[in-house]
Steps between C-alpha positions, in 0.01 A plus 500: 500500500360769730432455870124462451546225241745323731257513790190423293601291198250529209244221478283361223171691490305174493682238709762707693798304363820707465525709179756749373284816519183618677170447317618204294390138476714192538539283190255237627222753565564683173430180309165466681369855458267417211547787256208534259546498125311409184273330422239686704150647480502816289266666750577399860848353443422156645769255384389224265652152513503469121579722202218731387454786255617835642146643530349194673303575818433261786151366566453725806567819301271388219223420750534818707713764325677723754488880486874518429643420155820312592655370819850363541696370800865424560481182711261233621354538847619156599789346694793746510296765321236492773766525771652804331167681470400430858840604630475823301161612629468324836859494628602853400754388238441819305861501380391236245288749302777599253581136416132421458460804274777365277309173461173684436664727243602197297163328537304814414724649230221507240262668747755758615565593137134599453386660827526865604444485874569253783274468805498255792197319636426691823465365851222618727634758743456270802691217336768744394523624857549146628753392236675841476556470125316403184701227326337584166607864535860392562494285187344782295766746617780257411343432160476872436869542569584209268273608214507879530119505496306729735345342810183632662504343845162640606307463175259251656324505836367200686157620606438235763682227683442162336528152645828317421469330162714195576228261615220624272374333183540680168137617506532617861819689416323693224214588733740595778677767294207622289489877529790503748724728289471844350730750334612785722308808375816713483659246263215467248634764262842334480336165427296600196585298189797329664594135477568398861708217638366371833766352727429238769682223683291191414233418242267214590154526343558857380201631697688782674687632197186466287306713751781757494506496120124557486535805725780639282305447178188661648711803593641546151799268450541381141605148603646312794768231513624317811848398611552295816797344669332158521190312397344176611555207262138503379218752474137403546192692395 
């Protein structure tokens, strides 16, 4: 045990109970994380409560198909999962990125096997200035190290500041981010014909990642998949 560990014993990343190493969860919180597995929507990755055929899509994806082909997430944005995400991006617990990338690598194994380039969802420059880091960029960098895939941190630009999505309806979210993203002109050549994996922290309605995917496809990407740390338990059209 070093002096720092003796003075500041490691705590659970969710509830602050004592643990044996920094960045870990206690047993009680681990059981409540809510890892996502099959059965799930073949498109957006929403978990189903009953067994379905592997290519089954949820009603929301059938009603309003997103611009991306597949989205997957590691955990549910609920209970302990929500606390972990909020601590990561709002309480500067950036040291959690490698652990989260491990979870995302498992959840998105099929996607990572197919894509050629990773890119984070960008923050507007003023929000980046206030927060000091882009949580999606940290996750993308950690995923790149795990997978060996190239990461283009500045592939996408956020053209304008958008209102926070949290309290908006699904329709309002889509309107809020319509036309908000574009591919950086200097990166267009590297994008041509590539299958891109968009990386973000949370998927709710899919409006933001769908707007990003549309911008990538318009600029020459062959296809776009999405991998997020968390997703809300249900997606609405």
